[in-house]
PyMOL CGO cylinders between C-alpha atoms (Angstrom):
from pymol import cmd
from pymol.cgo import CYLINDER

trace = [
    CYLINDER, -31.66, 75.95, 12.01, -33.44, 72.78, 10.76, 0.3, 1, 1, 1, 1, 1, 1,
    CYLINDER, -33.44, 72.78, 10.76, -30.27, 73.01, 7.87, 0.3, 1, 1, 1, 1, 1, 1,
    CYLINDER, -30.27, 73.01, 7.87, -27.68, 73.58, 10.42, 0.3, 1, 1, 1, 1, 1, 1,
    CYLINDER, -27.68, 73.58, 10.42, -28.65, 70.43, 12.76, 0.3, 1, 1, 1, 1, 1, 1,
    CYLINDER, -28.65, 70.43, 12.76, -28.84, 68.10, 9.18, 0.3, 1, 1, 1, 1, 1, 1,
    CYLINDER, -28.84, 68.10, 9.18, -25.33, 69.20, 8.56, 0.3, 1, 1, 1, 1, 1, 1,
    CYLINDER, -25.33, 69.20, 8.56, -24.21, 68.70, 12.08, 0.3, 1, 1, 1, 1, 1, 1,
    CYLINDER, -24.21, 68.70, 12.08, -25.87, 65.48, 12.17, 0.3, 1, 1, 1, 1, 1, 1,
    CYLINDER, -25.87, 65.48, 12.17, -24.47, 64.44, 8.44, 0.3, 1, 1, 1, 1, 1, 1,
    CYLINDER, -24.47, 64.44, 8.44, -20.68, 65.28, 9.76, 0.3, 1, 1, 1, 1, 1, 1,
    CYLINDER, -20.68, 65.28, 9.76, -21.30, 63.06, 13.14, 0.3, 1, 1, 1, 1, 1, 1,
    CYLINDER, -21.30, 63.06, 13.14, -22.27, 60.35, 10.95, 0.3, 1, 1, 1, 1, 1, 1,
    CYLINDER, -22.27, 60.35, 10.95, -19.44, 60.45, 8.17, 0.3, 1, 1, 1, 1, 1, 1,
    CYLINDER, -19.44, 60.45, 8.17, -16.97, 60.67, 10.99, 0.3, 1, 1, 1, 1, 1, 1,
    CYLINDER, -16.97, 60.67, 10.99, -18.27, 57.48, 13.05, 0.3, 1, 1, 1, 1, 1, 1,
    CYLINDER, -18.27, 57.48, 13.05, -18.08, 55.95, 9.69, 0.3, 1, 1, 1, 1, 1, 1,
    CYLINDER, -18.08, 55.95, 9.69, -14.51, 57.35, 8.93, 0.3, 1, 1, 1, 1, 1, 1,
    CYLINDER, -14.51, 57.35, 8.93, -13.87, 55.48, 12.78, 0.3, 1, 1, 1, 1, 1, 1,
    CYLINDER, -13.87, 55.48, 12.78, -15.72, 52.33, 12.27, 0.3, 1, 1, 1, 1, 1, 1,
    CYLINDER, -15.72, 52.33, 12.27, -14.16, 51.77, 8.90, 0.3, 1, 1, 1, 1, 1, 1,
    CYLINDER, -14.16, 51.77, 8.90, -10.96, 53.45, 9.44, 0.3, 1, 1, 1, 1, 1, 1,
    CYLINDER, -10.96, 53.45, 9.44, -9.66, 56.43, 7.23, 0.3, 1, 1, 1, 1, 1, 1,
    CYLINDER, -9.66, 56.43, 7.23, -8.71, 54.64, 3.69, 0.3, 1, 1, 1, 1, 1, 1,
    CYLINDER, -8.71, 54.64, 3.69, -12.49, 53.91, 3.71, 0.3, 1, 1, 1, 1, 1, 1,
    CYLINDER, -12.49, 53.91, 3.71, -13.22, 57.40, 3.92, 0.3, 1, 1, 1, 1, 1, 1,
    CYLINDER, -13.22, 57.40, 3.92, -10.96, 58.65, 1.51, 0.3, 1, 1, 1, 1, 1, 1,
    CYLINDER, -10.96, 58.65, 1.51, -13.13, 56.47, -1.11, 0.3, 1, 1, 1, 1, 1, 1,
    CYLINDER, -13.13, 56.47, -1.11, -16.73, 56.28, -0.70, 0.3, 1, 1, 1, 1, 1, 1,
    CYLINDER, -16.73, 56.28, -0.70, -18.00, 52.81, -1.75, 0.3, 1, 1, 1, 1, 1, 1,
    CYLINDER, -18.00, 52.81, -1.75, -20.34, 53.33, -4.61, 0.3, 1, 1, 1, 1, 1, 1,
    CYLINDER, -20.34, 53.33, -4.61, -23.88, 52.16, -4.33, 0.3, 1, 1, 1, 1, 1, 1,
    CYLINDER, -23.88, 52.16, -4.33, -23.94, 48.93, -6.07, 0.3, 1, 1, 1, 1, 1, 1,
    CYLINDER, -23.94, 48.93, -6.07, -21.54, 47.79, -3.28, 0.3, 1, 1, 1, 1, 1, 1,
    CYLINDER, -21.54, 47.79, -3.28, -23.58, 48.95, -0.58, 0.3, 1, 1, 1, 1, 1, 1,
    CYLINDER, -23.58, 48.95, -0.58, -24.98, 45.73, 1.62, 0.3, 1, 1, 1, 1, 1, 1,
    CYLINDER, -24.98, 45.73, 1.62, -28.57, 44.59, 2.14, 0.3, 1, 1, 1, 1, 1, 1,
    CYLINDER, -28.57, 44.59, 2.14, -30.74, 47.29, 4.13, 0.3, 1, 1, 1, 1, 1, 1,
    CYLINDER, -30.74, 47.29, 4.13, -31.13, 44.67, 6.47, 0.3, 1, 1, 1, 1, 1, 1,
    CYLINDER, -31.13, 44.67, 6.47, -27.67, 43.78, 6.87, 0.3, 1, 1, 1, 1, 1, 1,
    CYLINDER, -27.67, 43.78, 6.87, -25.17, 45.63, 9.85, 0.3, 1, 1, 1, 1, 1, 1,
    CYLINDER, -25.17, 45.63, 9.85, -21.25, 45.84, 10.05, 0.3, 1, 1, 1, 1, 1, 1,
    CYLINDER, -21.25, 45.84, 10.05, -20.15, 43.07, 11.62, 0.3, 1, 1, 1, 1, 1, 1,
    CYLINDER, -20.15, 43.07, 11.62, -15.74, 43.20, 11.45, 0.3, 1, 1, 1, 1, 1, 1,
    CYLINDER, -15.74, 43.20, 11.45, -13.11, 44.65, 9.12, 0.3, 1, 1, 1, 1, 1, 1,
    CYLINDER, -13.11, 44.65, 9.12, -9.64, 43.04, 7.76, 0.3, 1, 1, 1, 1, 1, 1,
    CYLINDER, -9.64, 43.04, 7.76, -7.15, 44.39, 5.69, 0.3, 1, 1, 1, 1, 1, 1,
    CYLINDER, -7.15, 44.39, 5.69, -5.85, 41.58, 3.12, 0.3, 1, 1, 1, 1, 1, 1,
    CYLINDER, -5.85, 41.58, 3.12, -2.46, 41.62, 2.23, 0.3, 1, 1, 1, 1, 1, 1,
    CYLINDER, -2.46, 41.62, 2.23, -0.93, 39.00, -0.47, 0.3, 1, 1, 1, 1, 1, 1,
    CYLINDER, -0.93, 39.00, -0.47, -1.20, 37.74, -4.21, 0.3, 1, 1, 1, 1, 1, 1,
    CYLINDER, -1.20, 37.74, -4.21, -3.83, 37.29, -6.62, 0.3, 1, 1, 1, 1, 1, 1,
    CYLINDER, -3.83, 37.29, -6.62, -3.23, 34.69, -8.63, 0.3, 1, 1, 1, 1, 1, 1,
    CYLINDER, -3.23, 34.69, -8.63, -3.30, 34.14, -12.67, 0.3, 1, 1, 1, 1, 1, 1,
    CYLINDER, -3.30, 34.14, -12.67, -2.74, 31.12, -15.07, 0.3, 1, 1, 1, 1, 1, 1,
    CYLINDER, -2.74, 31.12, -15.07, -1.61, 31.78, -18.62, 0.3, 1, 1, 1, 1, 1, 1,
    CYLINDER, -1.61, 31.78, -18.62, -4.63, 29.70, -20.73, 0.3, 1, 1, 1, 1, 1, 1,
    CYLINDER, -4.63, 29.70, -20.73, -5.83, 28.82, -23.93, 0.3, 1, 1, 1, 1, 1, 1,
    CYLINDER, -5.83, 28.82, -23.93, -9.41, 30.12, -25.48, 0.3, 1, 1, 1, 1, 1, 1,
    CYLINDER, -9.41, 30.12, -25.48, -9.61, 28.81, -28.58, 0.3, 1, 1, 1, 1, 1, 1,
    CYLINDER, -9.61, 28.81, -28.58, -6.43, 30.23, -30.56, 0.3, 1, 1, 1, 1, 1, 1,
    CYLINDER, -6.43, 30.23, -30.56, -6.60, 32.85, -27.84, 0.3, 1, 1, 1, 1, 1, 1,
    CYLINDER, -6.60, 32.85, -27.84, -4.63, 33.28, -24.96, 0.3, 1, 1, 1, 1, 1, 1,
    CYLINDER, -4.63, 33.28, -24.96, -5.24, 35.41, -21.50, 0.3, 1, 1, 1, 1, 1, 1,
    CYLINDER, -5.24, 35.41, -21.50, -4.15, 35.46, -18.08, 0.3, 1, 1, 1, 1, 1, 1,
    CYLINDER, -4.15, 35.46, -18.08, -7.38, 33.79, -15.85, 0.3, 1, 1, 1, 1, 1, 1,
    CYLINDER, -7.38, 33.79, -15.85, -7.85, 34.07, -12.24, 0.3, 1, 1, 1, 1, 1, 1,
    CYLINDER, -7.85, 34.07, -12.24, -6.66, 31.07, -10.26, 0.3, 1, 1, 1, 1, 1, 1,
    CYLINDER, -6.66, 31.07, -10.26, -7.52, 32.62, -6.94, 0.3, 1, 1, 1, 1, 1, 1,
    CYLINDER, -7.52, 32.62, -6.94, -6.23, 34.69, -4.28, 0.3, 1, 1, 1, 1, 1, 1,
    CYLINDER, -6.23, 34.69, -4.28, -3.65, 33.65, -1.88, 0.3, 1, 1, 1, 1, 1, 1,
    CYLINDER, -3.65, 33.65, -1.88, -3.30, 36.41, 0.92, 0.3, 1, 1, 1, 1, 1, 1,
    CYLINDER, -3.30, 36.41, 0.92, -2.99, 36.88, 4.95, 0.3, 1, 1, 1, 1, 1, 1,
    CYLINDER, -2.99, 36.88, 4.95, -6.09, 38.86, 6.88, 0.3, 1, 1, 1, 1, 1, 1,
    CYLINDER, -6.09, 38.86, 6.88, -5.14, 41.27, 9.53, 0.3, 1, 1, 1, 1, 1, 1,
    CYLINDER, -5.14, 41.27, 9.53, -7.49, 42.41, 12.36, 0.3, 1, 1, 1, 1, 1, 1,
    CYLINDER, -7.49, 42.41, 12.36, -7.14, 46.58, 13.09, 0.3, 1, 1, 1, 1, 1, 1,
    CYLINDER, -7.14, 46.58, 13.09, -4.69, 46.05, 15.29, 0.3, 1, 1, 1, 1, 1, 1,
    CYLINDER, -4.69, 46.05, 15.29, -2.72, 44.31, 12.74, 0.3, 1, 1, 1, 1, 1, 1,
    CYLINDER, -2.72, 44.31, 12.74, -2.43, 40.85, 14.31, 0.3, 1, 1, 1, 1, 1, 1,
    CYLINDER, -2.43, 40.85, 14.31, -3.00, 37.64, 12.07, 0.3, 1, 1, 1, 1, 1, 1,
    CYLINDER, -3.00, 37.64, 12.07, -6.78, 37.27, 11.48, 0.3, 1, 1, 1, 1, 1, 1,
    CYLINDER, -6.78, 37.27, 11.48, -6.88, 34.27, 9.14, 0.3, 1, 1, 1, 1, 1, 1,
    CYLINDER, -6.88, 34.27, 9.14, -6.60, 34.14, 5.59, 0.3, 1, 1, 1, 1, 1, 1,
    CYLINDER, -6.60, 34.14, 5.59, -8.25, 34.43, 2.01, 0.3, 1, 1, 1, 1, 1, 1,
    CYLINDER, -8.25, 34.43, 2.01, -8.07, 31.91, -0.53, 0.3, 1, 1, 1, 1, 1, 1,
    CYLINDER, -8.07, 31.91, -0.53, -9.35, 30.00, -4.09, 0.3, 1, 1, 1, 1, 1, 1,
    CYLINDER, -9.35, 30.00, -4.09, -13.33, 30.00, -3.35, 0.3, 1, 1, 1, 1, 1, 1,
    CYLINDER, -13.33, 30.00, -3.35, -13.34, 32.84, -2.87, 0.3, 1, 1, 1, 1, 1, 1,
    CYLINDER, -13.34, 32.84, -2.87, -12.77, 31.85, 0.77, 0.3, 1, 1, 1, 1, 1, 1,
    CYLINDER, -12.77, 31.85, 0.77, -11.93, 33.47, 3.97, 0.3, 1, 1, 1, 1, 1, 1,
    CYLINDER, -11.93, 33.47, 3.97, -11.00, 31.62, 7.14, 0.3, 1, 1, 1, 1, 1, 1,
    CYLINDER, -11.00, 31.62, 7.14, -10.42, 33.27, 10.56, 0.3, 1, 1, 1, 1, 1, 1,
    CYLINDER, -10.42, 33.27, 10.56, -7.89, 31.65, 13.00, 0.3, 1, 1, 1, 1, 1, 1,
    CYLINDER, -7.89, 31.65, 13.00, -10.82, 30.97, 15.23, 0.3, 1, 1, 1, 1, 1, 1,
    CYLINDER, -10.82, 30.97, 15.23, -11.94, 28.04, 12.26, 0.3, 1, 1, 1, 1, 1, 1,
    CYLINDER, -11.94, 28.04, 12.26, -14.91, 29.87, 10.87, 0.3, 1, 1, 1, 1, 1, 1,
    CYLINDER, -14.91, 29.87, 10.87, -14.96, 30.23, 7.32, 0.3, 1, 1, 1, 1, 1, 1,
    CYLINDER, -14.96, 30.23, 7.32, -17.24, 31.58, 4.74, 0.3, 1, 1, 1, 1, 1, 1,
    CYLINDER, -17.24, 31.58, 4.74, -17.69, 31.34, 0.83, 0.3, 1, 1, 1, 1, 1, 1,
    CYLINDER, -17.69, 31.34, 0.83, -18.80, 33.83, -1.22, 0.3, 1, 1, 1, 1, 1, 1,
    CYLINDER, -18.80, 33.83, -1.22, -20.01, 34.10, -4.49, 0.3, 1, 1, 1, 1, 1, 1,
    CYLINDER, -20.01, 34.10, -4.49, -19.93, 37.71, -6.11, 0.3, 1, 1, 1, 1, 1, 1,
    CYLINDER, -19.93, 37.71, -6.11, -23.00, 39.87, -6.65, 0.3, 1, 1, 1, 1, 1, 1,
    CYLINDER, -23.00, 39.87, -6.65, -21.56, 43.58, -8.15, 0.3, 1, 1, 1, 1, 1, 1,
    CYLINDER, -21.56, 43.58, -8.15, -18.35, 44.87, -8.98, 0.3, 1, 1, 1, 1, 1, 1,
    CYLINDER, -18.35, 44.87, -8.98, -17.08, 48.89, -9.67, 0.3, 1, 1, 1, 1, 1, 1,
    CYLINDER, -17.08, 48.89, -9.67, -14.01, 50.03, -10.70, 0.3, 1, 1, 1, 1, 1, 1,
    CYLINDER, -14.01, 50.03, -10.70, -11.28, 50.83, -8.29, 0.3, 1, 1, 1, 1, 1, 1,
    CYLINDER, -11.28, 50.83, -8.29, -10.24, 54.21, -7.84, 0.3, 1, 1, 1, 1, 1, 1,
    CYLINDER, -10.24, 54.21, -7.84, -6.61, 53.01, -8.27, 0.3, 1, 1, 1, 1, 1, 1,
    CYLINDER, -6.61, 53.01, -8.27, -6.76, 52.04, -12.12, 0.3, 1, 1, 1, 1, 1, 1,
    CYLINDER, -6.76, 52.04, -12.12, -3.75, 49.85, -11.58, 0.3, 1, 1, 1, 1, 1, 1,
    CYLINDER, -3.75, 49.85, -11.58, -5.85, 47.60, -9.36, 0.3, 1, 1, 1, 1, 1, 1,
    CYLINDER, -5.85, 47.60, -9.36, -8.51, 45.24, -9.41, 0.3, 1, 1, 1, 1, 1, 1,
    CYLINDER, -8.51, 45.24, -9.41, -12.04, 46.20, -9.09, 0.3, 1, 1, 1, 1, 1, 1,
    CYLINDER, -12.04, 46.20, -9.09, -14.40, 46.61, -5.81, 0.3, 1, 1, 1, 1, 1, 1,
    CYLINDER, -14.40, 46.61, -5.81, -16.78, 43.58, -5.17, 0.3, 1, 1, 1, 1, 1, 1,
    CYLINDER, -16.78, 43.58, -5.17, -20.07, 42.95, -3.46, 0.3, 1, 1, 1, 1, 1, 1,
    CYLINDER, -20.07, 42.95, -3.46, -19.94, 39.29, -2.81, 0.3, 1, 1, 1, 1, 1, 1,
    CYLINDER, -19.94, 39.29, -2.81, -22.57, 37.56, -1.01, 0.3, 1, 1, 1, 1, 1, 1,
    CYLINDER, -22.57, 37.56, -1.01, -21.77, 34.52, 1.64, 0.3, 1, 1, 1, 1, 1, 1,
    CYLINDER, -21.77, 34.52, 1.64, -22.59, 30.87, -0.40, 0.3, 1, 1, 1, 1, 1, 1,
    CYLINDER, -22.59, 30.87, -0.40, -21.73, 29.03, 2.49, 0.3, 1, 1, 1, 1, 1, 1,
    CYLINDER, -21.73, 29.03, 2.49, -19.70, 29.06, 5.89, 0.3, 1, 1, 1, 1, 1, 1,
    CYLINDER, -19.70, 29.06, 5.89, -18.22, 26.58, 8.57, 0.3, 1, 1, 1, 1, 1, 1,
    CYLINDER, -18.22, 26.58, 8.57, -16.99, 26.18, 11.74, 0.3, 1, 1, 1, 1, 1, 1,
    CYLINDER, -16.99, 26.18, 11.74, -18.21, 28.79, 14.79, 0.3, 1, 1, 1, 1, 1, 1,
    CYLINDER, -18.21, 28.79, 14.79, -16.49, 31.79, 15.08, 0.3, 1, 1, 1, 1, 1, 1,
    CYLINDER, -16.49, 31.79, 15.08, -16.17, 35.31, 14.01, 0.3, 1, 1, 1, 1, 1, 1,
    CYLINDER, -16.17, 35.31, 14.01, -17.13, 34.96, 10.84, 0.3, 1, 1, 1, 1, 1, 1,
    CYLINDER, -17.13, 34.96, 10.84, -20.38, 32.72, 11.16, 0.3, 1, 1, 1, 1, 1, 1,
    CYLINDER, -20.38, 32.72, 11.16, -22.89, 35.21, 10.96, 0.3, 1, 1, 1, 1, 1, 1,
    CYLINDER, -22.89, 35.21, 10.96, -21.67, 36.68, 7.97, 0.3, 1, 1, 1, 1, 1, 1,
    CYLINDER, -21.67, 36.68, 7.97, -24.01, 37.13, 5.03, 0.3, 1, 1, 1, 1, 1, 1,
    CYLINDER, -24.01, 37.13, 5.03, -22.03, 39.71, 2.51, 0.3, 1, 1, 1, 1, 1, 1,
    CYLINDER, -22.03, 39.71, 2.51, -18.85, 40.54, 2.12, 0.3, 1, 1, 1, 1, 1, 1,
    CYLINDER, -18.85, 40.54, 2.12, -17.47, 44.58, 0.39, 0.3, 1, 1, 1, 1, 1, 1,
    CYLINDER, -17.47, 44.58, 0.39, -13.59, 44.12, -1.12, 0.3, 1, 1, 1, 1, 1, 1,
    CYLINDER, -13.59, 44.12, -1.12, -12.94, 48.21, -1.28, 0.3, 1, 1, 1, 1, 1, 1,
    CYLINDER, -12.94, 48.21, -1.28, -9.54, 50.32, -0.70, 0.3, 1, 1, 1, 1, 1, 1,
    CYLINDER, -9.54, 50.32, -0.70, -7.99, 47.96, -3.37, 0.3, 1, 1, 1, 1, 1, 1,
    CYLINDER, -7.99, 47.96, -3.37, -4.22, 48.42, -4.69, 0.3, 1, 1, 1, 1, 1, 1,
    CYLINDER, -4.22, 48.42, -4.69, -2.73, 46.42, -7.03, 0.3, 1, 1, 1, 1, 1, 1,
    CYLINDER, -2.73, 46.42, -7.03, -3.63, 42.44, -8.06, 0.3, 1, 1, 1, 1, 1, 1,
    CYLINDER, -3.63, 42.44, -8.06, -4.70, 43.22, -11.76, 0.3, 1, 1, 1, 1, 1, 1,
    CYLINDER, -4.70, 43.22, -11.76, -3.33, 40.22, -14.28, 0.3, 1, 1, 1, 1, 1, 1,
    CYLINDER, -3.33, 40.22, -14.28, -0.55, 41.62, -16.71, 0.3, 1, 1, 1, 1, 1, 1,
    CYLINDER, -0.55, 41.62, -16.71, -1.46, 42.91, -20.09, 0.3, 1, 1, 1, 1, 1, 1,
    CYLINDER, -1.46, 42.91, -20.09, 0.91, 40.96, -22.00, 0.3, 1, 1, 1, 1, 1, 1,
    CYLINDER, 0.91, 40.96, -22.00, 3.38, 37.76, -21.31, 0.3, 1, 1, 1, 1, 1, 1,
    CYLINDER, 3.38, 37.76, -21.31, 0.42, 35.01, -21.88, 0.3, 1, 1, 1, 1, 1, 1,
    CYLINDER, 0.42, 35.01, -21.88, 0.61, 33.05, -25.36, 0.3, 1, 1, 1, 1, 1, 1,
    CYLINDER, 0.61, 33.05, -25.36, 1.11, 29.50, -26.57, 0.3, 1, 1, 1, 1, 1, 1,
    CYLINDER, 1.11, 29.50, -26.57, 4.98, 29.01, -25.15, 0.3, 1, 1, 1, 1, 1, 1,
    CYLINDER, 4.98, 29.01, -25.15, 3.19, 30.69, -21.64, 0.3, 1, 1, 1, 1, 1, 1,
    CYLINDER, 3.19, 30.69, -21.64, 0.21, 28.21, -21.38, 0.3, 1, 1, 1, 1, 1, 1,
    CYLINDER, 0.21, 28.21, -21.38, -0.23, 27.11, -17.78, 0.3, 1, 1, 1, 1, 1, 1,
    CYLINDER, -0.23, 27.11, -17.78, 2.67, 29.28, -16.35, 0.3, 1, 1, 1, 1, 1, 1,
    CYLINDER, 2.67, 29.28, -16.35, 1.43, 31.03, -13.34, 0.3, 1, 1, 1, 1, 1, 1,
    CYLINDER, 1.43, 31.03, -13.34, 2.38, 34.28, -12.35, 0.3, 1, 1, 1, 1, 1, 1,
    CYLINDER, 2.38, 34.28, -12.35, 1.46, 36.17, -8.76, 0.3, 1, 1, 1, 1, 1, 1,
    CYLINDER, 1.46, 36.17, -8.76, 0.32, 39.79, -8.69, 0.3, 1, 1, 1, 1, 1, 1,
    CYLINDER, 0.32, 39.79, -8.69, 0.74, 41.81, -5.47, 0.3, 1, 1, 1, 1, 1, 1,
    CYLINDER, 0.74, 41.81, -5.47, -2.61, 43.17, -4.17, 0.3, 1, 1, 1, 1, 1, 1,
    CYLINDER, -2.61, 43.17, -4.17, -3.88, 44.74, -0.77, 0.3, 1, 1, 1, 1, 1, 1,
    CYLINDER, -3.88, 44.74, -0.77, -7.83, 45.30, -0.01, 0.3, 1, 1, 1, 1, 1, 1,
    CYLINDER, -7.83, 45.30, -0.01, -9.47, 45.97, 2.94, 0.3, 1, 1, 1, 1, 1, 1,
    CYLINDER, -9.47, 45.97, 2.94, -12.81, 43.26, 3.07, 0.3, 1, 1, 1, 1, 1, 1,
    CYLINDER, -12.81, 43.26, 3.07, -15.80, 44.57, 5.40, 0.3, 1, 1, 1, 1, 1, 1,
    CYLINDER, -15.80, 44.57, 5.40, -18.20, 41.77, 6.45, 0.3, 1, 1, 1, 1, 1, 1,
    CYLINDER, -18.20, 41.77, 6.45, -21.80, 42.41, 7.17, 0.3, 1, 1, 1, 1, 1, 1,
    CYLINDER, -21.80, 42.41, 7.17, -24.30, 40.17, 9.02, 0.3, 1, 1, 1, 1, 1, 1,
    CYLINDER, -24.30, 40.17, 9.02, -28.38, 40.43, 9.73, 0.3, 1, 1, 1, 1, 1, 1,
    CYLINDER, -28.38, 40.43, 9.73, -29.36, 43.13, 11.81, 0.3, 1, 1, 1, 1, 1, 1,
]
cmd.load_cgo(trace, "trace")
């Protein structure tokens, strides 16, 4: 009987997580190294759609695409514009609240053609609103956004390219 109760409880918890974090989060489990600290809880989730901007830079005699930063719009669960995501990395809500993050861990995206999933810690914040309590951020469910594998050489030095991407950003706050 205990095993049946445990199985039922596990199924209920999984369905609850799917409801809170959307069906796409259920399709791909977030790796252990990208989990927020145990003393944090879910705050909010937004969907980003935009570009990762890369610049062709020289490193000695070698050239490579370097990330300049994201340029994306953020949408809430109802598809309404929530705010924007830009270099820093920074997230700013339409209510004026803003956080800047620092990457703490990453894991490859299950989609090999997409940028990695991340766990970030909030390094600074400003304003008063939806994001002000955030302490950790996950970037998950990425699609696209990778730098090209070629096209960066001396003749393209300082050229910028935009790689379209989408991702879900999940914000966590202290319990």
